[in-house]
N, C-alpha and C positions, 0 to 999 in steps of 0.2 A: 691196206697200206701201212707200212711201218710208221710213217709220220702220224697217221691216225691213232695207231696203237699207243704211241708216245703221248699224244695229246690226251687220249682218254685216261692214261695212267696218271698223267700229271693232274687232270681234273679230279680223279678219284682221291688223289693224295692232297688235294687242296693247294697244288703248286701251279705257278704260271708255266705254260708249255715251253717258253723260251729259256727256262732254267736248265733244260736237258739238251745236250748236244748229241746228235747222231754221228757216231764214228762208223763209216761204211768200211767193212772188212773186205778188202779186195784180193786177198791171197788166192792164187791160181787163176785169177782173171787178168786179162790183158790191160795195158795202158789205155787202150781206146775205151774201156769201160769206165776207167777213172775220168776220162774226158767227158763222156756222157753224163756221169753222175754230177761232175762239177757244173755242167750246163743245166742240170736240173735243180741246182741250188745246194748240193751237198758240199759242205765246206771242209769236212774232216774225213780222212781216209786212214785205215790201219793195215799194217802189213807185219808179218811175223818172221820173215826169212830175208836176211840182208841180200843174199845172192839173187833173189827175185825182185825185192824192193828197190835196190839201187838203180838198176837199168830202167825199171818201170817209172820211177820218179823222174828220171832224165827224159824219157820219152814223153811222159805226160806234159812236162814243162815245155818241151819243144813244140807241142801241139797246142800250147796256150793255156793249160790247166795249171792252177796254182793252189791246190788245197793244202791244208795243214796235214803233214804227214805224222802219223803216230806209229812208232815201233812198239809192237805189243807182245812180241815173242821173247823167249829165253834168249839171252844175248851173251856171247863169249867176249871176253875182254879184247881179244885180238880183232874183233869186228868193230870196235868202238870208233876208230878213225873213219871207217867207211860210213857208218850209221850217221855220225854227226854232220856229214856233208849234205844230207837231204832231209833228215828227221827234224821236225819242229818239237816233238815231244817223244821221249822214251819212257814207256809206262812200266817197264819190267826190271827196274833196278832193285836188286835184292841183297846186295852185299856192299861193304865198304870198298873193297877192291875194284869192283865194277864201277862204283861212283867215282873213285879216283882215276880210273882209266878214261872214263867219259870226260871228266874235268880236264885232263891233259889234252885229249883229242879236240875238245871244244875251244881251245885257247885262241884259235884264229877266227872264231865266228864273230860276226858283228853284234850278235845278241846272245845272251846266255841260253844254253839249251834247257828247256823245261823237262823236269824229271818227276815221275811218279814212283813212289816206292811200292813195289808189289808185296802184298800182304799174303802170307799163308794162313788161311782160315783154320785149317786142321792141323798144321804143323808138319805136314808131309813134304819132305825136302825133294822128292822126286818130281813134283810139279812146279818147283820154284816158289819163290816168295820168302820174305823175312818173317820170323815169328818171335814172340817173347821179346826180350831185351834187344835182340838184333834189330827189331823194327825201329827202335828209337836210335840205336847207333847209326844205322844207315841213314835215317832221316836227318840226324844232326850233321853227318858227314856231307850230305848233299847241301844242306842249308849253308855250311861253312865253305863250300867250294866257290872258287872265284869265277867259274865259268858255267855254273849250273844254277838253276832256279827250282826250289822245291815247290812243286804244284800241288801235291797231295798224295792220294793213295789209289791203288788199283788191286782188284782181286777177282778171282774166278770162284764161283760157288762150287765146293766139292760135290761130286756126283751123288754121294750118299748122304748129303745134307739137304734139308728143306731150304730152298732159296731164302725164304724169309728169316730163318735162323741165321744163315750165313751173312746176309746183308745187314741184319740188325747188328751183328758183331762188328762188321766192317764200319758201320756208322759210329758206333761207340769208339773204335780206334781212331777214326777220323776226328771226332770231337776231342780226343785227348791230344792228337797231334796239332790241331788248330789252337789249343790252349797255349802251346809252346811256340808254334810257328803260325801266326794268324793269317798269312797269306796262302797257306797250303790247304785251300778249300775244295779242291777237286776230288770227286769220288767217281772213279771209272769202275763201273760194275754193271753187270747184266748183259746178256746176249739174247739171241732170238727166242730161246725158250723161257727166259726168266726176267725179261726187261721190266715187266710190271712190278714184280717184287723189288727189283733194284730201285725203281723210281719211288716206290713206297717208302723206301728207307734212305732216301737222300741222294741217289746217284745224280751226278751232274753230266756224266757221259755214259752212253750205252754203246757197245761195240756189236754191231749187227752185220752178219754176213748172209746166212742161209735165207732168212726172211726177206732179204733185200735182193739177192742175186741168184737164189736157188741153191740146190745141191752142188757141191763141188766135185770136180774130178779128183781122184786120189793122186797125192803127190808121189812122184817116182824117185 
């Protein structure tokens, strides 16, 4: 079970198991699965396509499920207004312009929208993420926004990197961020294949899909 893997990884790292939150990635699965997961105690779910996530969140809410919704995919600025209606956390902010769009869209929310800055570990722009000085510019922009709250960082380990190398680098960047923004302590890292390495290097959230729900049907 995924919860057992997380608990074992935390024990091996000398960390309490409750330091790591499971984000169940439910893309391509129906709202009924979100409802089932919520009934089993899953508190956080992740989606990466607004056109799928928006109706799913509404359907799950109508069925009585109220998890924290994480938007984890690359986000176009023109989708900001839709995403802020259901997302509690946007994990994939990688530009000042996107942060500004989300801030404007979140103006009517009762509470600030939590934002994680997506880090590009290897600097490849095709996969999204901020690198170099852009990381600090984006972080400062989010922190200064009136309707956003800087939660921390998110990253995906590049396929050609050892996970330990990638997540060690992410932890170092997180520590630098926290030195300037003490509340930005979230590290969202690790998926089905590398969650143990992520926990070893300080992940507070792991995004798990395949190990929890099985192989997905391909998107059309």
